C-alpha positions in Angstrom: 81.4 72.4 -97.1 78.9 69.9 -98.2 78.6 66.5 -96.8 79.2 62.7 -98.6 75.9 63.2 -100.2 75.9 66.7 -100.9 74.2 68.1 -98.5 75.5 71.1 -96.9 76.3 70.1 -92.9 76.7 73.9 -92.2 74.7 75.7 -94.8 74.2 79.8 -94.2 70.7 80.7 -93.3 68.9 81.4 -96.1 66.3 84.3 -96.7 63.2 83.1 -95.1 65.4 81.9 -92.0 66.8 85.7 -91.6 63.2 86.8 -91.4 62.6 84.3 -88.6 65.8 85.5 -86.9 64.8 89.3 -87.6 61.3 88.9 -85.8 63.0 86.8 -82.8 64.9 90.1 -82.7 62.0 92.2 -82.8 60.7 90.0 -79.9 63.9 90.6 -77.5 63.6 94.2 -78.2 60.1 94.6 -77.0 60.7 92.2 -73.8 63.8 94.8 -72.8 61.4 97.6 -73.6 58.5 95.8 -70.9 61.6 95.5 -68.3 62.3 99.1 -68.6 58.8 100.4 -68.1 58.5 101.6 -64.5 55.4 99.3 -62.9 52.6 101.9 -63.2 52.8 101.7 -66.9 50.2 99.0 -66.7 48.5 99.5 -70.0 51.6 99.9 -72.2 53.1 96.7 -70.7 49.7 94.8 -71.5 50.1 96.1 -75.3 53.9 95.0 -75.7 53.3 91.9 -74.4 50.2 91.3 -76.3 52.6 92.2 -79.7 55.0 90.0 -78.1 52.3 86.9 -78.4 51.6 88.1 -81.6 54.7 87.7 -82.9 55.7 84.3 -81.6 52.7 83.2 -83.1 53.6 84.3 -86.4 57.3 82.3 -86.1 55.6 79.0 -86.0 52.9 80.1 -88.6 55.5 81.2 -90.8 57.8 77.7 -90.9 57.8 75.4 -93.3 60.0 71.8 -93.7 62.7 73.8 -95.4 62.7 76.3 -92.6 63.1 73.5 -89.7 66.0 71.6 -91.5 67.9 74.8 -91.8 67.0 75.8 -88.2 68.5 71.9 -87.2 71.6 72.7 -89.2 72.1 76.2 -87.5 76.1 76.6 -86.9 75.1 78.3 -83.2 72.7 75.4 -82.5 73.4 73.7 -79.1 75.1 70.4 -79.3 74.8 67.4 -77.0 78.2 68.5 -74.8 76.5 72.1 -74.1 73.1 70.2 -73.1 75.5 68.1 -71.0 76.9 70.9 -69.2 73.5 72.6 -68.4 71.4 70.0 -67.4 74.0 67.0 -65.9 76.7 67.0 -63.2 79.9 65.3 -62.8 80.1 64.0 -66.6 83.3 61.6 -67.0 83.9 60.7 -70.4 84.4 57.2 -71.4 86.6 56.5 -74.7 87.2 53.8 -77.0 85.4 50.8 -78.2 88.3 48.4 -77.0 88.6 47.4 -80.6 90.0 50.0 -83.0 89.7 53.8 -82.2 88.1 56.2 -80.3 85.7 57.8 -82.3 85.3 61.8 -81.6 82.2 61.7 -83.5 80.5 59.9 -80.4 80.9 61.4 -77.1 79.4 59.1 -74.3 79.9 58.6 -70.3 78.4 58.6 -66.4 77.1 61.7 -65.1 74.6 62.7 -62.5 71.0 63.8 -63.3 68.7 65.2 -60.6 71.3 63.1 -58.3 71.2 60.1 -59.6 73.8 58.5 -61.9 73.2 58.1 -65.9 74.9 57.2 -69.0 75.3 59.8 -71.5 75.6 59.2 -75.4 75.4 61.6 -78.0 76.7 62.9 -82.0 78.7 65.8 -81.0 79.5 68.3 -83.9 82.1 71.2 -83.8 82.1 74.5 -83.8 85.1 75.8 -85.8 86.8 74.0 -88.7 89.3 72.4 -86.3 86.8 71.0 -84.2 84.4 69.9 -86.9 87.4 68.3 -88.7 88.2 66.3 -85.4 84.8 65.7 -84.8 84.1 64.5 -88.5 81.5 66.8 -88.8 79.3 64.7 -86.3 79.2 61.6 -88.8 80.4 58.6 -86.8 82.6 55.6 -88.2 82.2 51.9 -87.0 84.3 52.7 -83.9 81.6 55.2 -82.8 78.8 53.1 -82.7 80.6 49.9 -81.2 81.3 52.4 -78.1 77.8 53.6 -77.6 76.5 50.0 -77.6 79.4 49.3 -75.2 78.4 51.8 -72.7 75.0 50.8 -73.1 76.0 47.4 -72.1 77.9 49.1 -69.2 74.7 51.2 -68.2 72.3 47.8 -68.1 75.2 45.7 -66.2 75.0 48.9 -63.2 71.1 49.3 -64.1 71.5 53.0 -65.2 69.1 54.3 -67.7 71.0 55.7 -70.6 69.9 59.1 -72.4 71.1 59.2 -76.1 71.4 62.2 -77.9 70.9 62.5 -82.0 72.5 65.0 -84.4 74.1 63.7 -87.2 74.3 64.1 -91.4 74.5 60.5 -91.3 76.7 57.7 -90.5 80.2 58.0 -92.4 80.5 56.8 -95.8 84.0 56.6 -96.5 86.0 53.5 -97.5 87.6 52.8 -94.2 84.3 53.0 -92.6 83.2 50.1 -94.9 85.7 48.5 -94.6 85.5 48.0 -91.0 81.6 47.1 -91.0 79.8 50.3 -91.1 76.4 48.5 -91.7 76.9 45.7 -89.6 77.7 48.0 -86.5 74.5 50.0 -86.8 72.7 46.8 -87.5 74.4 45.5 -84.4 73.5 48.3 -82.4 69.8 48.0 -83.4 69.5 44.2 -82.5 71.5 45.1 -78.9 69.3 48.1 -78.1 65.9 46.3 -78.7 67.0 44.1 -75.8 69.1 46.2 -73.1 67.1 46.3 -70.0 67.8 49.7 -68.5 65.6 52.4 -69.9 67.0 54.3 -73.2 65.3 57.9 -73.8 66.3 59.2 -77.3 66.2 63.0 -77.8 66.9 64.3 -81.3 69.0 67.7 -81.0 69.0 68.6 -84.4 69.7 66.4 -87.5 68.6 63.0 -87.3 70.4 61.5 -90.4 69.1 57.9 -91.9 70.9 55.0 -90.1 73.4 57.0 -88.6 71.1 58.5 -86.2 68.8 55.6 -85.8 72.0 53.5 -84.7 71.8 55.4 -81.5 67.8 56.5 -81.8 66.1 52.9 -80.8 64.8 53.3 -77.3 61.6 53.3 -75.0 60.9 57.0 -75.5 61.8 59.3 -78.7 61.5 62.7 -78.1 62.2 65.5 -80.7 63.1 69.2 -80.6 60.9 71.7 -82.4 62.6 72.5 -84.7 65.3 69.2 -85.6 64.4 66.8 -88.0 64.6 62.9 -88.4 64.6 61.3 -92.1 65.9 58.0 -93.9 67.7 60.7 -96.5 68.7 64.6 -96.5 66.3 66.9 -98.7 69.2 67.6 -101.3 70.0 63.8 -101.7 66.4 63.0 -102.0 66.4 66.1 -104.7 69.2 64.5 -106.2 67.6 61.1 -107.3 64.0 62.1 -107.8 64.5 65.2 -109.8 68.3 64.7 -111.1 69.5 67.8 -109.3 69.3 69.7 -105.5 67.2 72.4 -106.9 64.3 70.9 -105.1 65.5 70.1 -101.9 62.7 72.5 -100.4 59.8 70.1 -102.1 61.6 67.2 -100.9 61.7 68.3 -97.3 57.9 68.7 -97.2 57.6 65.4 -99.1 59.7 63.4 -96.6 57.4 64.8 -93.4 60.8 65.2 -91.6 59.7 67.4 -88.8 58.8 66.8 -85.5 55.3 67.8 -85.9 55.2 65.4 -89.1 56.7 62.3 -87.2 54.5 63.0 -83.9 51.2 62.7 -85.9 52.9 59.6 -87.6 53.3 58.0 -84.1 57.3 57.5 -85.0 58.0 59.9 -81.9 56.6 60.3 -78.1 57.0 64.1 -78.0 58.0 67.4 -79.6 59.8 69.4 -77.0 59.1 73.1 -77.4 62.3 75.5 -78.0 62.6 79.2 -77.0 61.3 81.6 -79.7 63.5 81.2 -83.2 65.1 78.4 -82.0 67.7 76.3 -79.5 70.3 78.8 -80.8 69.0 82.0 -79.4 69.0 81.0 -76.2 70.9 77.4 -75.2 70.6 77.3 -71.9 66.8 78.0 -71.9 66.3 75.4 -74.3 68.2 73.0 -71.8 65.8 73.8 -69.5 62.6 73.1 -71.4 64.1 69.9 -72.1 65.1 68.3 -68.5 61.7 68.0 -67.3 60.2 65.8 -70.5 63.6 63.9 -69.9 62.7 63.4 -66.3 58.9 62.4 -67.0 59.5 60.5 -69.7 62.2 58.5 -67.3 59.9 57.8 -64.5 56.8 57.0 -67.1 59.6 53.9 -68.6 60.6 53.2 -64.9 57.2 52.0 -63.9 57.2 48.8 -65.8 59.1 45.8 -65.1 61.9 44.7 -67.8 60.1 42.1 -69.6 56.9 44.5 -70.0 59.3 47.1 -71.0 61.3 45.3 -73.7 58.0 44.2 -75.2 56.7 47.6 -75.6 59.9 48.8 -76.9 59.8 46.0 -79.8 56.5 46.7 -80.5 56.9 50.7 -80.9 59.7 50.3 -83.4 57.8 46.8 -85.1 54.8 48.8 -86.4 56.3 51.5 -88.0 55.5 51.9 -91.5 52.2 49.6 -91.1 49.4 52.1 -92.7 46.1 51.0 -93.9 45.2 52.7 -97.2 41.7 53.7 -98.1 40.8 54.2 -101.9 41.8 52.9 -105.1 
């Protein structure tokens, strides 16, 4: 199926991605072989571990921007609810925006993180056709963003930090969404999140599509998983605009500088969180375990600042984005 912008939401993996997944399987087979060897086979164990390290190094070297896009859209990639299951306790979902309806593309509620109460908000896709339709393929309507900001204000009222998890092709651009004020809902969230007094930690899990992602993406710290992407437009749509067809999506992905590594170098995000070899879909539990200490670290860092200082840093962080000094003619 294709998104409203012509971007495949759950595309099949390409040839290069299949090659990367083959390497992951080879690494796992080597690990199993190491585990079966007796302790006295030290030389063989060292040789196999060296081979594993070489293969893992090749995984990163072989990847381009389009590979990251495909991994971010992988249908087995863990979504917000998967991370909630592995990282948080006693999650209690809160529904509705108190104005129109409950948008299933965005979930949110209270939970415990390392024993302390927090607010969780994130996009949610689906695993099968029925779930994807139920979740609108992770594309929120205005009521989803109004629910999200309602929950952030609730967290602020009780001085609880908010963790948001971004994974959407973009805000839903249907006629009904536009009639109910999609653009206004996104703009309202941006202004409101700049003023929320409690800490906000943002993590891009997979797709970070345009304003649909940014509407819950303005925070004190922004993290991205290693194989996620964050962009103002999908590579397919960019290709359709610049080249008049989608055949140049790979070129567009490279030009958009949408990978976590690109955005870290540009100062748009604060940290790239590593994933298990081959991507988070190969070991969702391990991916969650790798993310947990980074969330805790950044939360502690943010909480060291006073509220006025925190708000000023948050404002300046986003205010300076896109400002560059160009040299030469």
